[in-house]
SETOR-100975 format. One line per field, with one value per residue (C-alpha): residue number from 1; residue in one letter; x, y, z. Coordinates in steps of 0.5 Angstrom, whole numbers, plus 500, padded with zeros to 3 digits. Example, Ala and Ser with C-alpha at 12.3 -4.5 7.8 and 13.67 -1.06 7.14 Angstrom:
n = c(1 / 2);
res = c(A / S);
east = c(525 / 527);
north = c(491 / 498);
up = c(516 / 514);
END
This chain:
n = c(1 / 2 / 3 / 4 / 5 / 6 / 7 / 8 / 9 / 10 / 11 / 12 / 13 / 14 / 15 / 16 / 17 / 18 / 19 / 20 / 21 / 22 / 23 / 24 / 25 / 26 / 27 / 28 / 29 / 30 / 31 / 32 / 33 / 34 / 35 / 36 / 37 / 38 / 39 / 40 / 41 / 42 / 43 / 44 / 45 / 46 / 47 / 48 / 49 / 50 / 51 / 52 / 53 / 54 / 55 / 56 / 57 / 58 / 59 / 60 / 61 / 62 / 63 / 64 / 65 / 66 / 67 / 68 / 69 / 70 / 71 / 72 / 73 / 74);
res = c(X / X / X / X / X / X / X / X / X / X / X / X / X / X / X / X / X / X / X / X / X / X / X / X / X / X / X / X / X / X / X / X / X / X / X / X / X / X / X / X / X / X / X / X / X / X / X / X / X / X / X / X / X / X / X / X / X / X / X / X / X / X / X / X / X / X / X / X / X / X / X / X / X / X);
east = c(516 / 518 / 517 / 516 / 518 / 513 / 514 / 518 / 512 / 508 / 500 / 502 / 503 / 497 / 500 / 506 / 502 / 498 / 504 / 507 / 501 / 499 / 506 / 512 / 509 / 506 / 500 / 501 / 506 / 506 / 508 / 509 / 507 / 510 / 507 / 506 / 499 / 497 / 490 / 488 / 484 / 490 / 489 / 482 / 484 / 490 / 485 / 480 / 485 / 488 / 481 / 480 / 486 / 484 / 489 / 487 / 489 / 492 / 494 / 494 / 497 / 500 / 508 / 509 / 507 / 506 / 507 / 503 / 504 / 499 / 501 / 497 / 497 / 496);
north = c(478 / 485 / 492 / 498 / 505 / 510 / 515 / 520 / 521 / 524 / 524 / 523 / 515 / 512 / 512 / 509 / 504 / 502 / 501 / 497 / 492 / 492 / 491 / 489 / 483 / 477 / 473 / 470 / 475 / 478 / 486 / 491 / 498 / 504 / 511 / 517 / 518 / 525 / 526 / 519 / 519 / 515 / 509 / 508 / 510 / 505 / 499 / 501 / 501 / 494 / 491 / 494 / 491 / 484 / 484 / 481 / 486 / 482 / 488 / 495 / 499 / 505 / 504 / 510 / 517 / 519 / 512 / 507 / 500 / 496 / 488 / 485 / 479 / 479);
up = c(500 / 498 / 502 / 498 / 502 / 499 / 505 / 500 / 496 / 502 / 500 / 493 / 493 / 490 / 483 / 485 / 489 / 483 / 479 / 483 / 484 / 477 / 474 / 479 / 483 / 481 / 483 / 490 / 492 / 499 / 499 / 505 / 503 / 508 / 507 / 510 / 513 / 514 / 514 / 514 / 508 / 504 / 509 / 506 / 499 / 499 / 502 / 496 / 491 / 493 / 493 / 486 / 484 / 486 / 492 / 499 / 505 / 510 / 515 / 516 / 522 / 524 / 524 / 528 / 529 / 522 / 518 / 516 / 513 / 509 / 508 / 501 / 497 / 490);
END
């Protein structure tokens, strides 16, 4: 299991998240993404992206006041 902290990218985490899922992890691997939520639109975008990339969304929850965690399995 790996954790990727994308909070430094603010709302522009989509490209990096997709790059990680498609190029850096192996099938069967579980990963945790941590990102800043802002207006909450990033949550749905990220869930949709995981589905498009063939990943299974295992968990999606608010981490604190401004951060969100997404747990997925490739």
